[in-house]
N, CA and C of each residue as an Amber inpcrd file, in Angstrom:
protein
   348
 159.5610000   5.4020000  61.8270000 158.2550000   5.1720000  61.2600000
 158.3440000   4.0400000  60.2500000 157.3340000   3.1970000  60.2150000
 157.3190000   2.0760000  59.2830000 156.9490000   2.5500000  57.8880000
 157.5730000   1.9400000  56.9010000 157.3140000   2.2860000  55.5090000
 155.9950000   1.6530000  55.0620000 155.2170000   2.3890000  54.3120000
 153.9580000   1.9150000  53.7570000 154.2870000   0.9550000  52.6140000
 153.6350000  -0.2120000  52.5960000 153.9440000  -1.2040000  51.5710000
 152.7460000  -1.5930000  50.7060000 151.5390000  -1.2010000  51.1180000
 150.3390000  -1.5890000  50.3790000 149.3500000  -0.4310000  50.3660000
 148.5020000  -0.3920000  49.3380000 147.4990000   0.6610000  49.2760000
 146.5220000   0.5890000  50.4430000 146.3670000  -0.5810000  51.0360000
 145.4560000  -0.7100000  52.1790000 145.9550000   0.0840000  53.3950000
 147.2220000   0.4540000  53.4080000 147.7970000   1.2210000  54.5160000
 147.7730000   2.7330000  54.2710000 147.2520000   3.1460000  53.1250000
 147.2540000   4.5610000  52.7700000 146.0560000   5.3080000  53.3430000
 146.2600000   6.5800000  53.6390000 145.1770000   7.4900000  53.9880000
 144.4130000   7.7980000  52.7020000 143.1960000   8.3010000  52.8360000
 142.3920000   8.5800000  51.6350000 143.0690000   9.6070000  50.7310000
 143.6910000  10.6390000  51.2870000 144.3810000  11.6360000  50.4570000
 145.5710000  11.0050000  49.7280000 146.2370000  10.0580000  50.3660000
 147.3740000   9.3790000  49.7490000 146.9220000   8.4900000  48.5960000
 145.7710000   7.8280000  48.7510000 145.2220000   6.9920000  47.6790000
 144.9100000   7.8410000  46.4460000 144.2970000   8.9890000  46.6790000
 143.9770000   9.9030000  45.5840000 145.2540000  10.3400000  44.8770000
 146.2950000  10.6120000  45.6550000 147.5450000  11.0950000  45.0910000
 148.2750000  10.0070000  44.3050000 148.2510000   8.7810000  44.7930000
 148.8550000   7.6570000  44.0600000 148.1750000   7.5090000  42.7030000
 146.8480000   7.5510000  42.6910000 146.1050000   7.4150000  41.4340000
 146.4610000   8.5580000  40.4720000 146.6230000   9.7600000  40.9990000
 146.9750000  10.9060000  40.1510000 148.3690000  10.7340000  39.5440000
 149.3290000  10.2280000  40.3250000 150.6760000  10.0000000  39.7920000
 150.6540000   8.9230000  38.7140000 149.8550000   7.8780000  38.9150000
 149.7720000   6.8110000  37.9220000 149.1460000   7.3190000  36.6270000
 148.1160000   8.1580000  36.7490000 147.4960000   8.7260000  35.5450000
 148.4510000   9.6830000  34.8320000 149.2400000  10.4400000  35.6030000
 150.1790000  11.3990000  35.0240000 151.2480000  10.6860000  34.1950000
 151.7840000   9.6120000  34.7330000 152.8150000   8.8550000  34.0140000
 154.1660000   9.5260000  34.0780000 154.3300000  10.6000000  33.3120000
 155.5760000  11.3690000  33.2860000 155.2220000  12.8440000  33.4330000
 155.9160000  13.5220000  34.3080000 155.6840000  14.9490000  34.5010000
 156.0840000  15.3580000  35.9020000 155.4080000  16.3970000  36.3930000
 155.7150000  16.8610000  37.7410000 154.4860000  17.4850000  38.3820000
 154.4850000  17.4570000  39.6990000 153.4630000  18.1180000  40.4930000
 154.1800000  19.1910000  41.3060000 153.5980000  20.3740000  41.3550000
 154.2750000  21.5050000  41.9810000 153.3950000  22.1320000  43.0600000
 154.0660000  22.7040000  44.0610000 153.4190000  23.4860000  45.1180000
 152.3850000  22.6700000  45.8970000 152.8430000  21.5430000  46.4170000
 151.9970000  20.6290000  47.1880000 152.2870000  20.8240000  48.6700000
 151.2840000  21.2520000  49.4030000 151.4450000  21.5390000  50.8250000
 151.3980000  20.2570000  51.6710000 152.2130000  20.2520000  52.7350000
 152.2020000  19.1650000  53.7190000 151.9100000  19.8030000  55.0700000
 150.9580000  19.2370000  55.7790000 150.6390000  19.7270000  57.1160000
 150.4110000  18.5320000  58.0360000 151.1650000  18.4840000  59.1160000
 151.0830000  17.3880000  60.0930000 151.2210000  16.0200000  59.4280000
 152.1510000  15.9260000  58.4780000 152.4320000  14.6570000  57.8230000
 151.4210000  14.2210000  56.7900000 150.5140000  15.1150000  56.3970000
 149.4990000  14.7430000  55.4080000 149.5220000  15.7130000  54.2400000
 149.3100000  15.1660000  53.0420000 149.2380000  15.9790000  51.8340000
 147.9310000  16.7650000  51.8270000 148.0210000  18.0600000  51.5220000
 146.8230000  18.8820000  51.3850000 146.5230000  19.0080000  49.8880000
 145.4180000  18.4320000  49.4570000 145.1020000  18.3610000  48.0310000
 144.0810000  19.3950000  47.5850000 143.7310000  20.3200000  48.4620000
 142.8260000  21.4040000  48.1120000 143.4520000  22.7110000  48.5540000
 143.9350000  23.5170000  47.6090000 143.7890000  23.3820000  46.1670000
 144.7180000  22.2980000  45.6130000 144.3110000  21.7530000  44.4710000
 145.0960000  20.7060000  43.8290000 146.4310000  21.3000000  43.3680000
 147.5360000  20.5530000  43.5320000 148.8330000  21.0710000  43.0840000
 148.8770000  21.2560000  41.5650000 149.7030000  22.1700000  41.1290000
 149.9020000  22.3660000  39.6960000 150.4590000  21.0800000  39.1040000
 149.8530000  20.6200000  38.0160000 150.2750000  19.3840000  37.3700000
 150.8060000  19.7130000  35.9800000 152.0190000  19.2430000  35.6920000
 152.6420000  19.4740000  34.3940000 152.9710000  18.1120000  33.7950000
 152.3310000  17.7900000  32.6750000 152.5500000  16.4880000  32.0310000
 153.7450000  16.5670000  31.0920000 154.6020000  15.5750000  31.1630000
 155.7070000  15.4510000  30.2210000 155.2380000  14.6960000  28.9960000
 155.5190000  15.2160000  27.8240000 155.1150000  14.5750000  26.5730000
 156.3680000  14.2960000  25.7620000 156.5530000  13.0420000  25.4050000
 157.6910000  12.6530000  24.5830000 157.1170000  12.0810000  23.2890000
 157.4840000  12.6720000  22.1820000 156.9410000  12.2410000  20.8970000
 157.6110000  10.9570000  20.4220000 156.8300000  10.1310000  19.7670000
 157.3570000   8.8790000  19.2390000 157.4450000   7.7720000  20.2680000
 156.7440000   7.9290000  21.4100000 156.7640000   6.8740000  22.4220000
 155.3390000   6.5500000  22.8430000 155.1860000   5.4090000  23.5090000
 153.8820000   4.9680000  23.9850000 153.3850000   5.9090000  25.0680000
 152.0870000   6.2430000  25.0320000 151.4850000   7.0940000  26.0490000
 151.1980000   6.2500000  27.2860000 151.9390000   6.5000000  28.3460000
 151.7930000   5.7100000  29.5690000 150.4080000   5.8770000  30.1740000
 149.8280000   7.0620000  30.0710000 148.5080000   7.3070000  30.6550000
 147.4240000   6.4660000  29.9850000 147.6600000   5.9860000  28.7870000
 146.6720000   5.2010000  28.0510000 146.7310000   3.7140000  28.3980000
 147.4990000   3.3380000  29.4230000 147.6640000   1.9270000  29.7750000
 146.3870000   1.2810000  30.2730000 145.4320000   2.0630000  30.7540000
 144.2080000   1.4930000  31.2790000 144.0360000   1.8340000  32.7380000
 143.2450000   0.9990000  33.4210000 142.9430000   1.2700000  34.8200000
 143.9130000   0.5250000  35.7290000 143.9300000   0.9560000  36.9710000
 144.7840000   0.3470000  37.9780000 143.9010000  -0.2910000  39.0360000
 144.3250000  -1.3920000  39.6180000 143.5140000  -2.0470000  40.6440000
 143.3890000  -1.1620000  41.8910000 142.3230000  -1.3780000  42.6760000
 142.1200000  -0.6060000  43.9030000 143.1540000  -0.9530000  44.9690000
 143.4880000  -2.2280000  45.0830000 144.4410000  -2.6820000  46.0910000
 145.6410000  -3.3180000  45.4060000 146.8450000  -2.9060000  45.8330000
 148.0600000  -3.5020000  45.2980000 149.2300000  -3.1710000  46.1980000
 150.2770000  -3.9410000  46.0520000 151.5080000  -3.6710000  46.7850000
 152.1790000  -2.4560000  46.1690000 152.6510000  -1.5690000  47.0160000
 153.2940000  -0.3520000  46.5330000 154.7590000  -0.6010000  46.2010000
 155.2300000   0.0320000  45.1540000 156.6630000  -0.0030000  44.8360000
 157.4070000   0.7730000  45.9130000 158.6790000   0.4600000  46.0540000
 159.5290000   1.0820000  47.0790000 159.4840000   2.6090000  47.0220000
 159.4190000   3.1780000  45.8190000 159.4080000   4.6340000  45.6760000
 158.2150000   5.2680000  46.3830000 157.0320000   4.6400000  46.2920000
 155.8640000   5.1610000  46.9930000 156.0630000   5.0750000  48.5080000
 156.5840000   3.9420000  48.9750000 156.8290000   3.7820000  50.4080000
 157.7670000   4.8410000  50.9430000 158.8550000   5.0970000  50.2300000
 159.8170000   6.1160000  50.6600000 159.2060000   7.5090000  50.6030000
 158.4110000   7.7860000  49.5740000 157.7640000   9.0870000  49.4460000
 156.8370000   9.3530000  50.6350000 155.9370000   8.4070000  50.9220000
 154.9770000   8.6230000  52.0060000 155.6470000   8.6020000  53.3730000
 156.6980000   7.8120000  53.5360000 157.4510000   7.8270000  54.7930000
 158.0220000   9.2300000  55.0240000 158.5660000   9.8300000  53.9870000
 159.1320000  11.1750000  54.0940000 158.0330000  12.1950000  54.4070000
 156.9410000  12.1640000  53.6370000 155.8440000  13.1200000  53.8300000
 155.2850000  13.0270000  55.2410000 155.0650000  11.8240000  55.7300000
 154.4750000  11.6460000  57.0560000 155.3760000  12.1630000  58.1810000
 156.6710000  12.3240000  57.9070000 157.6070000  12.8280000  58.9110000
 157.7170000  14.3560000  58.8990000 157.0620000  15.0120000  57.9410000
 157.1340000  16.4700000  57.8290000 155.9330000  17.0910000  58.5270000
 156.2020000  17.9960000  59.4840000 155.1150000  18.6590000  60.1910000
 154.4930000  19.7510000  59.3260000 155.3400000  20.5610000  58.7000000
 154.8420000  21.6330000  57.8350000 155.8780000  21.8970000  56.7540000
 155.4310000  21.9540000  55.5160000 156.3400000  22.2290000  54.4110000
 155.6040000  22.2490000  53.1000000 156.3750000  22.3720000  52.0450000
 155.7990000  22.3940000  50.7080000 156.7240000  21.6550000  49.7560000
 156.1380000  20.7500000  48.9910000 156.8900000  20.1130000  47.9230000
 156.8430000  21.0940000  46.7630000 157.9870000  21.7000000  46.4760000
 158.0300000  22.6700000  45.3810000 157.8590000  21.9720000  44.0490000
 158.5120000  20.8080000  43.9100000 158.4220000  20.0720000  42.6480000
 158.6220000  18.5840000  42.9280000 157.6600000  17.7740000  42.5210000
 157.7550000  16.3180000  42.6180000 157.8040000  15.7800000  41.1990000
 158.9160000  15.1960000  40.8320000 159.0580000  14.6320000  39.4970000
 158.5070000  13.2050000  39.5020000 157.6840000  12.9120000  38.4980000
 157.0440000  11.6040000  38.3640000 157.5390000  10.9560000  37.0730000
 158.0150000   9.7170000  37.1860000 158.4450000   8.9370000  36.0200000
 157.8030000   7.5570000  36.0960000 157.2210000   7.1330000  34.9970000
 156.5290000   5.8310000  34.9390000 155.4550000   5.7270000  36.0130000
 154.8220000   6.8580000  36.3740000 153.7620000   6.8550000  37.3740000
 154.2470000   6.7440000  38.8100000 155.5610000   6.8530000  39.0170000
 156.1580000   6.7160000  40.3510000 156.8580000   8.0100000  40.7600000
 156.8530000   8.3160000  42.0710000 157.6330000   9.4620000  42.5140000
 159.1100000   9.1910000  42.2520000 159.8050000  10.1470000  41.6160000
 161.1990000   9.9480000  41.2550000 162.1260000  10.8230000  42.0970000
 161.8380000  12.1040000  42.1770000 162.6360000  13.0190000  42.9980000
 161.7750000  14.2230000  43.3470000 162.1980000  14.9760000  44.3740000
 161.4300000  16.1530000  44.7450000 162.3250000  17.2000000  45.3880000
 161.8440000  18.4240000  45.3260000 162.4490000  19.5480000  46.0250000
 161.4410000  19.9740000  47.0810000 161.9020000  20.0910000  48.3420000
 160.9980000  20.3590000  49.4450000 161.4420000  21.5950000  50.2020000
 160.4800000  22.4760000  50.4770000 160.7360000  23.6080000  51.3650000
 160.3000000  23.1850000  52.7550000 161.2330000  23.2730000  53.6950000
 160.9180000  22.9110000  55.0780000 160.5890000  24.1540000  55.8730000
 159.6260000  24.0290000  56.7420000 159.3130000  25.0700000  57.7020000
 159.6110000  24.4640000  59.0670000 160.8360000  24.6720000  59.5520000
 161.2610000  23.9950000  60.7800000 160.3510000  24.2620000  61.9730000
 160.0550000  23.2010000  62.6840000 159.3410000  23.2770000  63.9470000
 160.3660000  23.5890000  65.0220000 160.0880000  24.5520000  65.8400000
 161.0400000  24.9630000  66.8700000 161.4640000  23.8090000  67.7850000
 160.5720000  22.8460000  67.9630000 160.8390000  21.7440000  68.8940000
 161.4860000  20.5280000  68.2400000 161.4030000  20.4050000  66.8830000
 161.8470000  19.1670000  66.2460000 162.9960000  19.3320000  65.2850000
 163.4390000  20.5240000  65.0020000 164.5720000  20.6830000  64.1090000
 164.1690000  20.9150000  62.6810000 165.0540000  20.5860000  61.7450000
 164.8890000  21.0100000  60.3640000 164.0410000  20.1050000  59.4930000
 163.6170000  18.9380000  59.9040000 162.8620000  18.0630000  59.0060000
 161.4020000  18.4800000  58.9230000 161.0230000  19.4450000  59.5860000
 159.6690000  19.9500000  59.3890000 158.8930000  19.8140000  60.5860000
């Protein structure tokens, strides 16, 4: 599967999720369902904001443009999600508004093996 490189290549649910990660800045999103390679955002995943005292609030940076080139981390994240048939992201760690690491529960498809 080709890696997503621009917001113009994102599905509407993916665009919403990118904006949410950028607003979050630092923290984590928990219990995010994946079905047929798409993020299910209803119900919205649990969001936990990281707060570090004595530092600039990343969420206060302002607005983000509608269209832009995605950083490699977003491309790798969506490439992974789109390859999962059914699963749950137990915890997605976000740093500087970018996906950093995640723990994923896979629900293996009998026909495709362990990647979901």
